[in-house]
LOVOMAR-66801 format. One record per residue (C-alpha): residue in three letters; z negated, x negated, y. Coordinates in steps of 0.2 Angstrom, whole numbers, padded with zeros to 4 digits, always signed. Each point is the difference from the previous one (the first is absolute). Layout:
N
ALAZXY;...
% end
This chain:
113
MET+0995+0165-0517;THR-0019-0003+0003;SER-0008+0000+0017;ALA-0003-0016+0009;ILE-0017+0005+0002;ASP-0013+0002-0012;PRO-0007+0017+0004;ALA-0019-0003-0006;ARG+0002-0016+0008;PHE+0002+0006+0016;ALA-0012+0014-0002;ASP-0014-0012-0005;LEU+0005-0010+0017;GLN+0000+0016+0010;ALA-0018+0006-0008;THR-0006-0018+0003;ALA+0008-0006+0018;GLY+0002+0018+0007;ALA+0015+0010+0004;ASP+0003-0004+0018;PHE-0004-0020-0003;VAL+0013-0001-0014;VAL+0012+0008+0011;GLU-0004-0015+0011;LEU+0003-0013-0016;ILE+0016+0007-0003;ASP+0007-0003+0017;THR-0007-0017+0001;PHE+0007-0001-0017;LEU+0018+0007+0005;GLN-0001-0013+0015;GLU-0005-0016-0010;ALA+0011+0001-0013;PRO+0017-0002+0006;GLY-0007-0017+0008;LEU-0008-0007-0018;LEU+0016+0005-0007;ALA+0010-0011+0014;GLU-0013-0014-0004;LEU+0002+0001-0019;ARG+0020-0002+0003;ALA-0003-0014+0014;ALA-0013-0009-0011;ARG+0013+0002-0015;ALA+0013-0008+0012;ASP-0010-0015+0007;GLY-0007-0003-0018;ASP-0016+0003+0006;ALA-0010+0003-0015;ASP-0018+0003+0008;ARG+0009+0015+0011;TYR+0008+0005-0013;ARG-0015+0003-0011;ARG-0010+0008+0015;ALA+0013+0012+0007;ALA+0000+0005-0020;HIS-0017+0002-0001;SER-0002+0009+0016;LEU+0013+0014-0007;LYS-0007+0001-0015;SER-0018+0005+0007;ASN+0005+0010+0012;GLY+0012+0009-0011;ASN-0015+0003-0014;THR-0010+0008+0014;PHE+0010+0015+0001;GLY+0004+0001-0019;ALA+0017-0006+0002;THR+0000-0008-0018;ALA+0017-0005-0001;LEU+0000-0011+0016;GLY-0015-0007-0003;ALA+0006-0006-0015;GLN+0017-0006+0005;ALA-0010-0009+0012;ARG-0012-0006-0010;GLU+0014-0009-0011;ILE+0007-0008+0015;GLU-0018-0007+0002;LEU-0002-0008-0016;ALA+0016-0003-0004;GLY+0002-0012+0018;LEU+0016-0008+0006;GLY+0012-0001-0014;GLU+0020+0000+0000;ALA+0006+0008+0015;ALA+0011+0013-0008;ALA-0013+0005-0009;ASP-0012+0002+0013;VAL+0010+0008+0014;ALA+0004+0013-0014;ARG-0018+0004-0002;ILE-0003+0001+0018;ALA+0015+0011+0001;ALA-0010+0012-0012;LEU-0016-0001+0007;GLU+0009+0005+0017;ALA+0006+0015-0010;GLU-0015+0005-0006;TYR-0009-0003+0017;ALA+0012+0013+0009;ARG-0004+0014-0015;ALA-0020-0004+0003;ALA+0002+0003+0018;GLN+0010+0014+0000;ALA-0015+0009-0014;LEU-0013-0007+0013;ARG+0009+0007+0015;GLU+0001+0017-0009;LEU-0019-0003-0008;ARG-0005-0004+0019;ASP+0008+0015+0009;VAL-0006+0015-0013;
% end
């Protein structure tokens, strides 16, 4: 299985923003992403298309910042698809949550190096 984080993109982020600031960004992302995932699930349950797209957009942007390209791609798919058939949406959210867990673990490892 490939890394959840693109090493070149992560290195570029560190070079641009500084390693110490990247640690702060990681910590913020790890604190905020679970809430965004919960917001995505809640928006799906409420049938709120705007909240659903906004949560997916935030996860996409944040994931791409760190080079979590699979996370970003899955969130983009959700963002662009919008609300659809409930079972399919729930399956996409579950896949996104699994990819987030993978990316979060990789970011913790990179942070603690």
